[in-house]
GUBAMI-423400 format. One record per residue: residue number from 1; residue in three letters; x negated, y negated, z negated of N, C-alpha, C, CB in turn. Coordinates in steps of 0.05 Angstrom, whole numbers, plus 5000, padded with zeros to 4 digits. Glycine has a CB too. Example, Ala and Ser with C-alpha at 12.3 -4.5 7.8 and 13.67 -1.06 7.14 Angstrom:
<sites>
SITE   k   r   nu   nv   nw  cau  cav  caw   cu   cv   cw  cbu  cbv  cbw
SITE   1 Ala 4736 5114 4844 4754 5090 4844 4736 5066 4844 4774 5089 4819
SITE   2 Ser 4743 5045 4858 4727 5021 4857 4742 4999 4843 4718 5012 4886
</sites>
This chain:
<sites>
SITE   k   r   nu   nv   nw  cau  cav  caw   cu   cv   cw  cbu  cbv  cbw
SITE   1 Met 4983 5024 5000 5000 5000 5000 4983 4975 5000 5019 5000 4976
SITE   2 Glu 4961 4977 4984 4943 4954 4982 4930 4949 5009 4921 4959 4961
SITE   3 Asn 4922 4971 5023 4909 4968 5049 4928 4955 5070 4899 4995 5059
SITE   4 Thr 4953 4963 5068 4973 4952 5086 4976 4922 5082 5000 4966 5082
SITE   5 Asn 4977 4913 5057 4979 4885 5050 4955 4869 5060 4982 4880 5020
SITE   6 Val 4931 4881 5057 4906 4868 5066 4906 4865 5096 4881 4884 5058
SITE   7 Ala 4916 4886 5110 4917 4885 5140 4936 4863 5149 4925 4912 5151
SITE   8 Ala 4960 4862 5135 4980 4842 5142 4970 4814 5137 5006 4847 5127
SITE   9 Glu 4955 4811 5115 4944 4785 5107 4924 4776 5128 4931 4786 5080
SITE  10 Ala 4907 4795 5137 4886 4789 5156 4899 4781 5183 4867 4813 5160
SITE  11 Glu 4921 4795 5190 4934 4789 5215 4946 4761 5214 4957 4810 5221
SITE  12 Asn 4957 4753 5191 4969 4727 5188 4949 4704 5189 4985 4725 5163
SITE  13 Thr 4924 4711 5182 4903 4690 5181 4887 4688 5207 4884 4695 5158
SITE  14 Gln 4896 4703 5228 4882 4702 5254 4886 4674 5265 4893 4723 5274
SITE  15 Pro 4864 4662 5276 4867 4635 5287 4885 4634 5311 4839 4623 5294
SITE  16 Val 4901 4612 5313 4918 4609 5336 4902 4599 5359 4942 4589 5330
SITE  17 Pro 4904 4612 5383 4888 4604 5406 4893 4575 5413 4894 4622 5430
SITE  18 Ala 4871 4561 5418 4873 4532 5424 4886 4529 5452 4846 4519 5424
SITE  19 Lys 4901 4508 5455 4915 4502 5480 4893 4495 5501 4936 4479 5477
SITE  20 Val 4897 4506 5525 4877 4501 5546 4879 4471 5554 4882 4519 5571
SITE  21 Glu 4856 4458 5554 4855 4430 5562 4859 4427 5592 4828 4417 5554
SITE  22 Arg 4874 4406 5600 4880 4402 5628 4862 4379 5639 4910 4395 5631
SITE  23 Val 4862 4378 5666 4848 4357 5680 4868 4335 5686 4833 4367 5705
SITE  24 Asp 4864 4311 5676 4883 4289 5680 4879 4277 5708 4880 4268 5658
SITE  25 Phe 4901 4273 5723 4899 4263 5750 4890 4234 5751 4927 4265 5764
SITE  26 Ala 4901 4217 5733 4894 4188 5733 4865 4184 5726 4912 4173 5713
SITE  27 Thr 4856 4199 5706 4827 4197 5698 4809 4207 5720 4822 4213 5672
SITE  28 Thr 4818 4228 5733 4802 4239 5755 4799 4219 5778 4815 4265 5766
SITE  29 Leu 4821 4206 5785 4820 4186 5806 4802 4163 5799 4849 4175 5812
SITE  30 Asn 4803 4155 5773 4785 4133 5764 4755 4142 5766 4792 4125 5735
SITE  31 Asp 4750 4166 5759 4722 4177 5761 4713 4179 5790 4720 4204 5747
SITE  32 Val 4732 4187 5807 4726 4189 5836 4719 4161 5846 4750 4201 5851
SITE  33 Trp 4734 4141 5838 4730 4114 5848 4702 4103 5838 4752 4095 5837
SITE  34 Gln 4696 4109 5813 4670 4100 5802 4647 4113 5817 4669 4107 5772
SITE  35 Leu 4649 4139 5822 4628 4153 5836 4626 4145 5866 4632 4184 5834
SITE  36 Ala 4649 4140 5877 4650 4132 5906 4635 4106 5910 4679 4130 5916
SITE  37 Gln 4636 4088 5891 4623 4062 5895 4592 4065 5898 4629 4044 5871
SITE  38 Thr 4581 4086 5887 4552 4089 5889 4543 4111 5909 4540 4096 5862
SITE  39 Lys 4562 4129 5916 4554 4152 5933 4567 4153 5960 4561 4177 5918
SITE  40 Ile 4587 4137 5965 4603 4141 5990 4586 4136 6015 4627 4123 5990
SITE  41 Trp 4567 4117 6013 4551 4111 6037 4533 4134 6044 4535 4085 6033
SITE  42 Asn 4522 4147 6024 4506 4171 6029 4523 4193 6042 4494 4182 6002
SITE  43 Leu 4547 4197 6032 4564 4218 6043 4573 4211 6071 4588 4223 6025
SITE  44 Leu 4578 4186 6076 4586 4177 6103 4563 4182 6123 4594 4147 6104
SITE  45 Gly 4538 4176 6113 4514 4180 6130 4511 4210 6136 4490 4170 6116
SITE  46 Ile 4514 4227 6116 4512 4256 6120 4533 4266 6140 4515 4271 6093
SITE  47 Tyr 4558 4257 6136 4580 4265 6154 4574 4257 6183 4606 4252 6144
SITE  48 Leu 4565 4232 6187 4561 4223 6214 4537 4237 6227 4556 4192 6213
SITE  49 Ile 4516 4241 6212 4492 4255 6224 4499 4284 6231 4469 4254 6204
SITE  50 Val 4512 4298 6213 4518 4326 6219 4539 4328 6241 4529 4340 6193
SITE  51 Thr 4559 4310 6241 4578 4309 6263 4565 4305 6290 4600 4288 6257
SITE  52 Leu 4546 4286 6290 4531 4281 6315 4516 4306 6324 4511 4258 6311
SITE  53 Phe 4502 4320 6305 4488 4345 6311 4508 4365 6322 4475 4356 6285
SITE  54 Thr 4532 4367 6310 4552 4386 6319 4561 4381 6348 4576 4386 6300
SITE  55 Ile 4566 4356 6354 4575 4348 6381 4553 4355 6401 4582 4318 6382
SITE  56 Ile 4528 4347 6395 4506 4353 6413 4502 4383 6417 4479 4341 6402
SITE  57 Ala 4504 4398 6395 4501 4427 6396 4523 4440 6413 4501 4440 6368
SITE  58 Ile 4547 4431 6410 4570 4442 6425 4567 4436 6455 4597 4432 6414
SITE  59 Ile 4559 4411 6461 4555 4404 6489 4533 4420 6502 4549 4373 6492
SITE  60 Phe 4511 4422 6487 4488 4438 6498 4495 4467 6502 4464 4436 6478
SITE  61 Ala 4509 4479 6482 4517 4507 6483 4536 4512 6506 4529 4516 6456
SITE  62 Thr 4554 4493 6510 4574 4495 6532 4560 4495 6559 4595 4473 6530
SITE  63 Ile 4541 4477 6562 4526 4475 6588 4510 4500 6593 4507 4450 6587
SITE  64 Val 4496 4510 6573 4481 4535 6576 4499 4558 6583 4465 4541 6550
SITE  65 Ala 4522 4560 6568 4541 4582 6573 4552 4581 6601 4564 4581 6552
SITE  66 Phe 4558 4556 6610 4568 4553 6637 4548 4562 6658 4577 4524 6642
SITE  67 Ile 4523 4553 6655 4502 4560 6675 4497 4590 6675 4476 4546 6668
SITE  68 Val 4494 4602 6651 4489 4631 6650 4513 4647 6660 4482 4640 6621
SITE  69 Gly 4537 4638 6652 4561 4651 6662 4564 4650 6692 4585 4639 6648
SITE  70 Phe 4557 4627 6703 4558 4624 6733 4539 4643 6747 4552 4595 6741
SITE  71 Ile 4515 4645 6735 4495 4664 6747 4504 4693 6746 4468 4661 6733
SITE  72 Ile 4515 4700 6722 4525 4728 6719 4549 4733 6738 4534 4733 6690
SITE  73 Asn 4566 4713 6741 4589 4716 6759 4580 4720 6788 4607 4691 6757
SITE  74 Leu 4559 4705 6796 4548 4709 6823 4537 4737 6827 4526 4688 6829
SITE  75 Ala 4526 4748 6805 4515 4775 6807 4537 4796 6809 4498 4781 6782
SITE  76 Gly 4562 4788 6804 4584 4806 6807 4586 4828 6786 4583 4819 6834
SITE  77 Ile 4580 4821 6761 4582 4841 6739 4602 4830 6719 4553 4846 6726
SITE  78 Pro 4628 4835 6723 4649 4824 6706 4646 4832 6676 4676 4832 6715
SITE  79 Ala 4639 4857 6671 4637 4867 6644 4615 4851 6629 4630 4897 6643
SITE  80 Leu 4593 4846 6642 4571 4831 6630 4579 4802 6624 4546 4831 6648
SITE  81 Leu 4595 4791 6643 4605 4763 6639 4622 4761 6614 4620 4754 6664
SITE  82 Val 4641 4781 6611 4659 4781 6588 4643 4784 6562 4679 4804 6590
SITE  83 Ala 4623 4802 6562 4607 4807 6539 4591 4781 6532 4587 4830 6543
SITE  84 Phe 4580 4768 6552 4564 4744 6547 4582 4722 6536 4551 4735 6573
SITE  85 Leu 4606 4718 6547 4624 4697 6537 4632 4702 6508 4648 4695 6555
SITE  86 Ala 4637 4728 6502 4644 4736 6474 4622 4729 6455 4652 4766 6473
SITE  87 Leu 4597 4737 6463 4574 4731 6445 4569 4701 6443 4549 4745 6457
SITE  88 Ala 4573 4686 6465 4570 4657 6464 4590 4644 6445 4573 4645 6492
SITE  89 Leu 4615 4654 6445 4635 4644 6427 4628 4649 6398 4662 4655 6434
SITE  90 Ile 4619 4674 6392 4611 4681 6365 4588 4664 6356 4603 4711 6364
SITE  91 Ala 4568 4660 6374 4545 4643 6367 4553 4614 6361 4524 4644 6389
SITE  92 Leu 4572 4604 6377 4582 4577 6373 4596 4574 6346 4600 4568 6396
SITE  93 Ile 4613 4593 6339 4627 4593 6314 4607 4594 6290 4647 4616 6311
SITE  94 Ala 4587 4611 6293 4566 4613 6272 4551 4587 6269 4546 4635 6279
SITE  95 Leu 4546 4573 6291 4532 4548 6291 4549 4526 6277 4526 4538 6319
SITE  96 Val 4575 4526 6282 4592 4507 6269 4593 4512 6239 4621 4508 6281
SITE  97 Phe 4595 4537 6231 4594 4544 6202 4568 4535 6189 4598 4574 6198
SITE  98 Trp 4546 4539 6204 4520 4531 6193 4518 4501 6189 4498 4541 6212
SITE  99 Leu 4528 4486 6209 4528 4457 6206 4547 4447 6184 4535 4444 6233
SITE 100 Ser 4569 4460 6181 4588 4453 6160 4576 4459 6133 4614 4469 6163
SITE 101 Ala 4562 4482 6130 4548 4488 6105 4526 4467 6099 4535 4516 6107
SITE 102 Met 4512 4459 6120 4491 4439 6116 4503 4413 6105 4477 4433 6143
SITE 103 Met 4526 4405 6116 4539 4380 6108 4549 4382 6079 4563 4374 6126
SITE 104 Leu 4560 4405 6071 4570 4409 6044 4547 4409 6024 4586 4435 6042
SITE 105 Ile 4525 4423 6031 4502 4425 6013 4490 4397 6008 4481 4444 6024
SITE 106 Ala 4485 4383 6030 4474 4356 6028 4492 4337 6012 4469 4344 6056
SITE 107 Ser 4518 4339 6016 4537 4322 6002 4537 4328 5972 4565 4325 6013
SITE 108 Leu 4538 4354 5965 4538 4361 5937 4512 4354 5923 4544 4391 5934
SITE 109 Lys 4490 4358 5937 4464 4350 5925 4462 4320 5920 4440 4359 5944
SITE 110 Ser 4474 4305 5939 4474 4276 5936 4491 4268 5912 4485 4263 5961
SITE 111 Leu 4514 4280 5909 4532 4273 5886 4519 4281 5860 4559 4287 5890
SITE 112 Asp 4504 4303 5860 4493 4314 5835 4466 4301 5827 4490 4344 5837
SITE 113 Ser 4456 4284 5845 4430 4271 5839 4434 4245 5824 4415 4265 5865
SITE 114 Ala 4414 4237 5808 4416 4213 5792 4416 4188 5809 4393 4212 5771
SITE 115 Gly 4400 4187 5830 4397 4164 5847 4411 4167 5873 4369 4157 5851
SITE 116 Asn 4400 4155 5894 4411 4157 5921 4389 4166 5940 4423 4130 5931
SITE 117 Pro 4384 4192 5941 4363 4202 5959 4369 4195 5988 4360 4233 5956
SITE 118 Ser 4348 4196 6005 4351 4190 6033 4370 4211 6046 4324 4190 6047
SITE 119 Val 4387 4201 6064 4406 4219 6078 4391 4240 6094 4425 4203 6096
SITE 120 Leu 4370 4231 6108 4354 4250 6125 4340 4270 6108 4334 4234 6142
SITE 121 Glu 4331 4262 6084 4318 4281 6066 4338 4301 6056 4306 4265 6042
SITE 122 Leu 4362 4293 6049 4383 4311 6039 4391 4331 6061 4408 4296 6030
SITE 123 Val 4394 4322 6086 4402 4339 6108 4379 4359 6114 4408 4322 6133
SITE 124 Ser 4354 4349 6113 4331 4366 6118 4329 4389 6098 4305 4350 6118
SITE 125 Glu 4333 4382 6072 4332 4402 6051 4355 4422 6054 4333 4389 6023
SITE 126 Ala 4379 4412 6061 4403 4429 6063 4400 4449 6086 4428 4412 6067
SITE 127 Lys 4385 4441 6107 4383 4457 6131 4371 4485 6124 4365 4444 6151
SITE 128 Ala 4352 4486 6106 4339 4511 6099 4358 4529 6082 4313 4506 6083
SITE 129 Gln 4377 4518 6069 4395 4533 6051 4422 4540 6064 4399 4518 6025
SITE 130 Ser 4427 4529 6088 4454 4531 6099 4463 4559 6105 4455 4514 6124
SITE 131 Trp 4445 4576 6117 4453 4603 6125 4461 4619 6100 4430 4617 6140
SITE 132 Ala 4449 4614 6077 4456 4629 6053 4484 4623 6044 4435 4623 6030
SITE 133 Leu 4494 4598 6050 4521 4591 6041 4542 4600 6061 4522 4560 6039
SITE 134 Val 4535 4606 6086 4555 4613 6106 4571 4638 6098 4541 4619 6132
SITE 135 Pro 4559 4660 6088 4576 4683 6080 4596 4676 6058 4558 4706 6070
SITE 136 Thr 4588 4659 6039 4606 4651 6018 4630 4636 6030 4592 4633 5998
SITE 137 Met 4625 4617 6048 4646 4602 6061 4665 4620 6077 4635 4581 6079
SITE 138 Val 4653 4639 6092 4669 4657 6109 4687 4675 6092 4651 4674 6127
SITE 139 Ile 4676 4687 6070 4691 4705 6053 4714 4690 6039 4673 4719 6032
SITE 140 Ala 4708 4666 6029 4728 4650 6016 4750 4643 6036 4716 4624 6004
SITE 141 Met 4743 4636 6060 4762 4628 6081 4780 4652 6087 4748 4619 6106
SITE 142 Phe 4769 4676 6091 4785 4699 6098 4802 4708 6075 4767 4722 6107
SITE 143 Ala 4793 4703 6050 4809 4710 6027 4835 4693 6027 4793 4705 6000
SITE 144 Val 4831 4667 6033 4854 4649 6034 4872 4656 6057 4845 4619 6036
SITE 145 Leu 4861 4660 6081 4877 4667 6105 4891 4693 6101 4859 4668 6130
SITE 146 Gly 4878 4712 6088 4891 4738 6082 4915 4734 6064 4871 4758 6070
SITE 147 Gly 4911 4716 6044 4933 4710 6026 4956 4698 6040 4923 4692 6003
SITE 148 Phe 4951 4679 6058 4972 4666 6073 4987 4685 6091 4961 4642 6089
SITE 149 Ala 4972 4705 6101 4985 4726 6118 5005 4742 6102 4963 4744 6130
SITE 150 Leu 5001 4743 6075 5020 4758 6058 5041 4739 6047 5004 4771 6034
SITE 151 Phe 5055 4726 6064 5078 4709 6057 5071 4684 6041 5098 4726 6042
SITE 152 Ile 5051 4670 6049 5044 4643 6040 5035 4641 6011 5068 4625 6043
SITE 153 Val 5051 4650 5992 5045 4646 5963 5018 4657 5955 5067 4658 5946
SITE 154 Pro 5011 4682 5963 4984 4692 5955 4962 4674 5967 4981 4720 5965
SITE 155 Gly 4967 4662 5990 4947 4645 6002 4943 4620 5986 4955 4637 6030
SITE 156 Ile 4965 4609 5975 4963 4585 5958 4948 4592 5932 4991 4574 5952
SITE 157 Ile 4954 4615 5921 4941 4624 5897 4911 4626 5902 4952 4651 5887
SITE 158 Met 4903 4639 5924 4875 4643 5931 4861 4617 5937 4872 4662 5954
SITE 159 Phe 4876 4598 5950 4864 4572 5956 4855 4557 5931 4884 4555 5972
SITE 160 Val 4873 4557 5911 4867 4543 5886 4845 4558 5871 4892 4540 5869
SITE 161 Ser 4847 4585 5871 4828 4601 5855 4800 4600 5866 4837 4630 5855
SITE 162 Thr 4797 4596 5893 4771 4595 5905 4762 4567 5912 4770 4613 5930
SITE 163 Ala 4776 4547 5902 4771 4519 5910 4743 4509 5903 4791 4501 5897
SITE 164 Phe 4730 4522 5883 4705 4512 5874 4682 4532 5880 4706 4507 5844
SITE 165 Val 4687 4550 5898 4667 4570 5905 4642 4557 5916 4678 4590 5926
SITE 166 Val 4645 4537 5934 4622 4524 5946 4607 4508 5925 4631 4506 5970
SITE 167 Asn 4621 4493 5908 4608 4478 5887 4591 4496 5869 4630 4464 5870
SITE 168 Val 4602 4519 5862 4588 4538 5845 4563 4549 5859 4606 4560 5836
SITE 169 Ala 4567 4557 5884 4545 4570 5899 4522 4550 5903 4555 4579 5927
SITE 170 Val 4528 4525 5908 4507 4505 5913 4495 4495 5887 4519 4482 5929
SITE 171 Leu 4511 4486 5868 4501 4473 5844 4492 4492 5823 4523 4455 5833
SITE 172 Glu 4504 4516 5822 4495 4536 5802 4479 4558 5814 4520 4548 5788
SITE 173 Lys 4474 4556 5840 4457 4576 5855 4467 4605 5850 4428 4573 5846
SITE 174 Lys 4493 4609 5853 4505 4636 5850 4507 4650 5877 4532 4634 5836
SITE 175 Ser 4507 4677 5875 4512 4692 5899 4542 4690 5907 4504 4722 5895
SITE 176 Thr 4549 4701 5930 4577 4699 5940 4597 4709 5919 4580 4714 5966
SITE 177 Trp 4593 4734 5910 4613 4746 5892 4612 4732 5865 4607 4776 5888
SITE 178 Glu 4588 4724 5855 4586 4710 5830 4601 4683 5832 4557 4706 5822
SITE 179 Ala 4599 4670 5855 4612 4644 5858 4642 4647 5858 4603 4631 5884
SITE 180 Ile 4652 4669 5870 4681 4674 5871 4691 4679 5843 4688 4698 5889
SITE 181 Val 4677 4695 5828 4685 4702 5800 4684 4677 5783 4667 4724 5788
SITE 182 Arg 4662 4661 5786 4659 4637 5770 4681 4616 5776 4631 4625 5776
SITE 183 Ser 4688 4613 5802 4709 4595 5809 4735 4604 5796 4712 4594 5840
SITE 184 Arg 4741 4630 5796 4765 4640 5784 4765 4635 5754 4769 4670 5790
SITE 185 Asp 4742 4638 5742 4739 4632 5713 4746 4603 5707 4711 4638 5703
SITE 186 Leu 4736 4585 5724 4741 4556 5719 4771 4549 5722 4725 4539 5739
SITE 187 Val 4784 4563 5741 4812 4557 5747 4831 4570 5726 4820 4567 5775
SITE 188 Arg 4823 4593 5715 4840 4608 5697 4852 4591 5675 4825 4632 5685
SITE 189 Gly 4878 4593 5671 4892 4578 5651 4899 4550 5659 4875 4577 5626
SITE 190 Arg 4888 4541 5682 4894 4514 5692 4904 4514 5720 4868 4497 5689
SITE 191 Trp 4914 4537 5730 4922 4540 5758 4942 4519 5766 4933 4567 5763
SITE 192 Trp 4964 4516 5751 4985 4497 5758 4974 4468 5756 5009 4500 5740
SITE 193 Asn 4958 4463 5737 4946 4436 5734 4930 4429 5759 4928 4436 5709
SITE 194 Leu 4913 4448 5768 4897 4443 5792 4913 4442 5817 4875 4464 5793
SITE 195 Phe 4933 4459 5818 4951 4459 5842 4964 4432 5845 4973 4481 5839
SITE 196 Ile 4973 4420 5823 4986 4394 5824 4965 4372 5832 4999 4387 5796
SITE 197 Leu 4941 4376 5822 4919 4357 5830 4915 4357 5860 4893 4364 5815
SITE 198 Trp 4914 4381 5872 4909 4383 5901 4933 4372 5916 4904 4412 5909
SITE 199 Ile 4958 4377 5906 4982 4366 5918 4980 4335 5917 5007 4376 5904
SITE 200 Gly 4972 4325 5894 4969 4295 5891 4949 4284 5911 4960 4288 5863
SITE 201 Leu 4927 4298 5915 4907 4289 5935 4918 4290 5963 4881 4307 5933
SITE 202 Gly 4934 4310 5969 4946 4312 5996 4966 4289 6000 4960 4339 5999
SITE 203 Ile 4982 4283 5980 5001 4261 5982 4987 4235 5986 5019 4260 5957
SITE 204 Ala 4965 4231 5970 4949 4206 5973 4938 4203 6001 4926 4206 5953
SITE 205 Ala 4928 4225 6013 4917 4224 6040 4940 4218 6060 4904 4251 6048
SITE 206 Ala 4963 4230 6056 4986 4225 6074 4995 4196 6072 5009 4244 6066
SITE 207 Leu 4995 4184 6048 5003 4156 6045 4983 4138 6059 5005 4149 6015
SITE 208 Ile 4957 4145 6058 4937 4128 6071 4942 4129 6102 4908 4138 6065
SITE 209 Ile 4947 4153 6112 4952 4156 6141 4977 4141 6149 4955 4186 6148
SITE 210 Ala 4998 4143 6132 5023 4129 6139 5020 4099 6137 5045 4138 6119
SITE 211 Ala 5004 4089 6117 5001 4060 6114 4984 4048 6136 4987 4055 6087
SITE 212 Thr 4964 4063 6146 4946 4052 6166 4957 4058 6195 4919 4064 6163
SITE 213 Gly 4975 4077 6197 4986 4084 6223 4966 4098 6241 4995 4059 6237
SITE 214 Met 4944 4108 6229 4923 4122 6244 4928 4152 6244 4895 4115 6234
SITE 215 Ser 4918 4166 6264 4919 4195 6264 4899 4206 6244 4914 4206 6292
SITE 216 Tyr 4902 4232 6239 4885 4245 6218 4855 4244 6226 4893 4274 6214
SITE 217 Ser 4849 4249 6252 4821 4251 6261 4804 4227 6255 4821 4256 6290
SITE 218 Pro 4812 4202 6262 4795 4179 6256 4791 4175 6226 4807 4154 6268
SITE 219 Leu 4811 4183 6210 4809 4179 6181 4791 4199 6168 4837 4180 6169
SITE 220 Met 4783 4220 6182 4765 4240 6170 4740 4227 6160 4758 4261 6191
SITE 221 Ile 4731 4205 6173 4707 4192 6164 4709 4181 6136 4700 4169 6183
SITE 222 Ile 4734 4176 6127 4739 4167 6099 4749 4191 6082 4760 4145 6098
SITE 223 Ile 4767 4207 6093 4779 4229 6078 4758 4249 6070 4801 4242 6094
SITE 224 Tyr 4739 4256 6088 4719 4276 6081 4703 4268 6056 4700 4281 6104
SITE 225 Pro 4690 4245 6055 4674 4238 6031 4691 4236 6006 4659 4213 6036
SITE 226 Leu 4715 4225 6008 4731 4221 5985 4741 4248 5974 4755 4203 5991
SITE 227 Ser 4749 4267 5992 4758 4293 5983 4734 4309 5971 4771 4309 6006
SITE 228 Thr 4710 4305 5982 4687 4319 5971 4680 4308 5943 4662 4314 5990
SITE 229 Ile 4682 4282 5940 4678 4270 5913 4699 4280 5894 4678 4239 5915
SITE 230 Phe 4724 4281 5903 4746 4290 5886 4741 4319 5876 4773 4289 5901
SITE 231 Ser 4734 4336 5895 4728 4364 5888 4705 4366 5868 4722 4381 5913
SITE 232 Tyr 4684 4351 5873 4661 4351 5855 4668 4341 5827 4638 4333 5867
SITE 233 Val 4683 4320 5825 4691 4309 5799 4708 4329 5784 4707 4282 5803
SITE 234 Val 4728 4341 5797 4744 4361 5784 4727 4385 5775 4767 4371 5803
SITE 235 Tyr 4709 4394 5792 4691 4416 5784 4675 4409 5759 4672 4422 5808
SITE 236 Lys 4664 4385 5758 4648 4377 5735 4665 4376 5710 4635 4349 5740
SITE 237 Lys 4690 4367 5713 4708 4366 5689 4714 4394 5679 4734 4352 5697
SITE 238 Leu 4718 4413 5698 4724 4440 5690 4700 4453 5676 4732 4457 5715
SITE 239 Val 4676 4447 5686 4652 4458 5674 4649 4448 5645 4627 4450 5690
SITE 240 Ser 4657 4423 5640 4654 4411 5614 4675 4419 5594 4654 4380 5616
SITE 241 Leu 4697 4431 5604 4719 4439 5586 4714 4467 5576 4746 4438 5601
SITE 242 Pro 4725 4473 5552 4722 4501 5541 4735 4521 5560 4736 4503 5513
SITE 243 Ala 4721 4543 5564 4730 4563 5583 4754 4578 5572 4708 4583 5590
SITE 244 Ala 4773 4586 5589 4794 4603 5582 4784 4632 5584 4820 4598 5600
SITE 245 Lys 4803 4651 5582 4795 4679 5584 4781 4684 5610 4821 4698 5581
SITE 246 Pro 4757 4696 5610 4742 4700 5635 4755 4720 5653 4714 4709 5628
SITE 247 Ala 4750 4715 5679 4760 4734 5699 4742 4757 5703 4764 4719 5726
SITE 248 Thr 4753 4780 5711 4736 4803 5718 4739 4807 5748 4745 4829 5703
SITE 249 Cys 4722 4824 5759 4722 4828 5788 4749 4838 5798 4700 4849 5796
SITE 250 Thr 4762 4855 5783 4788 4866 5792 4811 4848 5787 4793 4893 5778
SITE 251 Ser 4808 4828 5770 4830 4810 5763 4833 4787 5783 4827 4799 5736
SITE 252 Ile 4813 4783 5800 4813 4760 5818 4837 4760 5837 4788 4758 5833
SITE 253 Leu 4843 4783 5848 4864 4785 5868 4891 4792 5856 4856 4806 5889
SITE 254 Ile 4891 4803 5831 4916 4813 5820 4926 4798 5796 4913 4841 5813
SITE 255 Ser 4910 4779 5786 4918 4764 5762 4939 4744 5770 4895 4751 5749
SITE 256 Glu 4956 4737 5750 4977 4717 5756 4965 4690 5757 4999 4719 5735
SITE 257 Ala 4979 4672 5770 4970 4644 5772 4979 4629 5748 4981 4630 5798
SITE 258 Glu 4961 4627 5728 4968 4613 5704 4954 4586 5702 4961 4630 5680
</sites>
């Protein structure tokens, strides 16, 4: 009887789990604005340089593909032409992913640095690390697309859960799977909070487009750096907050969106 009372007493004295801290939207926007005042020119420079590289690379690849394809066509080997065009398309997609990875790495390194390093220096450093980030980007992308293929909702869940994969991979130097698990850990317990933050960011972008009357494409020059800063600020806030229950490898795809 005494043991039962002790057990009951011990159970009653168990600490109540602390409420998971949320990321405040207004505070986040203020932090984004503060950081943008010192970093946006660096990010604009990175965006413009990498975009220029991308355009030049696509034009060059298209010209080469056309010339080689024309020669193969003259040789009268249709199967070889089809194979060449397929390989050329795969190579072009890989190149675009590599340049995108370079842009993200350079941008995150700029945001995480104390000063304002040279844009060319950031891009040059990012170039050597870009291929290592490509598998992480591809796997995260296919996870989200696979989720959307399963009636939209799983895609939304995966989008929020993997939103910080690139931040983790670049700033914490994690492998692809470690970055996915770490991103899920950061999101756990705050899924709805972060989902609303992303919805708020989308609404803000839509209002800017509506107010200026411009199409989405020209505004990318502003939307890209601001969305990158927004993602970085939210990531830093999540890192600073107490962690919720950690995710395991098997819980990433099957856990509920809390």
